N, C-alpha and C positions, 0 to 999 in steps of 0.2 A: 451187126448187133441190132436188136429190135429196139424201137423207140418206146419210151414209157413216159407217163405223165407223173411228174413229181409233185406231190401235195406239199405246199409250203405252210401247212398249219403245224406249228410246233405244239407238242404235248408235253407240258412240264409236270413233273410229279415231285411234290415236296413230301417226303415220306418220314413218318414216325417222329414228328416234332414233339418231344417230351417236355411238358411244362407242368407247373404246379399252380393251382388256383383254388379259390373257394367255390365249390359247386355242390349243390344239393339243398334239400328242404329240411333235413333233420338237424337238431341242435348241434350234434357232433360235427356234421358236415359244414355247418355255418361257422364253427370255431376253428376248425383245422383244415389246412390246405390239403388237397388231394392231387394225385397225378392225373393228367389227361394226356392222351396221345392224339395228335392232329395229323391228318393226311389231307393234302390239297392237290387237286388236279386242275390244270389250267390249259386251255387252248388259246393260241393267239396266232395271228398271221405273221409269219417270220420271213416273208419274201425279202424285205430290205435288209434285215440282219444277215440273211444268207448271202445275198448278192454283194453287199458292201463289206461284209465281215467286220461290222462296226458295232461295238457295244452300245452306242447311243441309239441304235435302231432296234435293239433287243429289249424284250420285257425284263425289267429288273426284279427278279424273284427274290433277291436279297432284301430289297426295300419292302416288298409285300410281307416277307417272313418277319422282319423287324416290327412291322405294324401289328401283326398277329401276336407276337410275343408280348409286346407292350400292352395290348388290349387284354389279353388273357391274364397277365400277371398283375394288372392294376384294377381289375374289376371283380365283382362277386356275381355269381350266377345261381339262380334257383334250379333252372332246367337246362339239360343238354340241348334241347331244341332252341332255346333262346341264344345260348352261346354259339351254337353252330350257325344260326341265322345271322348273328352279328359279325361273325368271322367271314361268312360268305359275302356280306355287304362290303366289308373292308376290301376283300379281294376284287370285287366287281367295281370298286372305285377307280381302278386303273383302266383307262379307256382302251388300252390294248387288249384287255381280256375279253375274248369273245364268248367263252363258256368256262364255267368252273363248277367243281363240286368240292365240298368240304365235309370231311368225316371227323367227328370227335368221339374218341373212345374213352370210357371211364372204367379203368381197370378195377376189378374186384367190386363192382357195383352190386352184383348178386352173388350169393353164397357159393353156388356151384358153377359159376361161369367165370371165364377169364376176364371178360369185359362186356359192357353194353355200349353200343355205338349208335349214333344218329348221323345220317347223311342227307344233306340238302344240296340242290344244284340250281344254277341260273344260267341264262344265255341272253345274249344281245338279240334284239329283233333282227331278223334277216339271216341269222347264222344257223345253218342247218346241220353243221358238223357234229352236233351233240347227239344225233340219233344213235350213233355207235361210238361212244366216247373213248373206248379203250384204244 
C-alpha cells in the first residue's frame, strides 16, 4: 500500500441556516422581519481531535452557530455587507478557526432573482490553506 500524507485540516460547513431578522433600508424592510440564509465554512487544525477522539479538542460548531443565531435575531441591519462582516467576526473569535467565510443570502431581494448574497472571508496570519478553500 502506498503511503500518503493525511491533511489534518478539518473543513466544517454549516449549511442553510435559515433565520429571520430586520435587514434593509426601505421602510417596509425596517418594520418587518425577513428571511436570511447563512452558510459558514470553517477550517481548523483537527490533529488533536482526530488523534485523541476527544470532543474537547474539536472545534465546537454548535457554540458558533448559537452565537450567530443570537446575533442575527437580536439585531437590525441596514446592509447585507454589515451583517456578513459582523458574523464573520463572531466566527473568527474562536481561536481554533484558521480560515472562514460567511455567505448571507437574502431571498427575494430582487424581483426576478431567487436571492442576493454577500460572501466575506478571513484567515489567521500564517495560514495558507485558504488558497483553495473547497
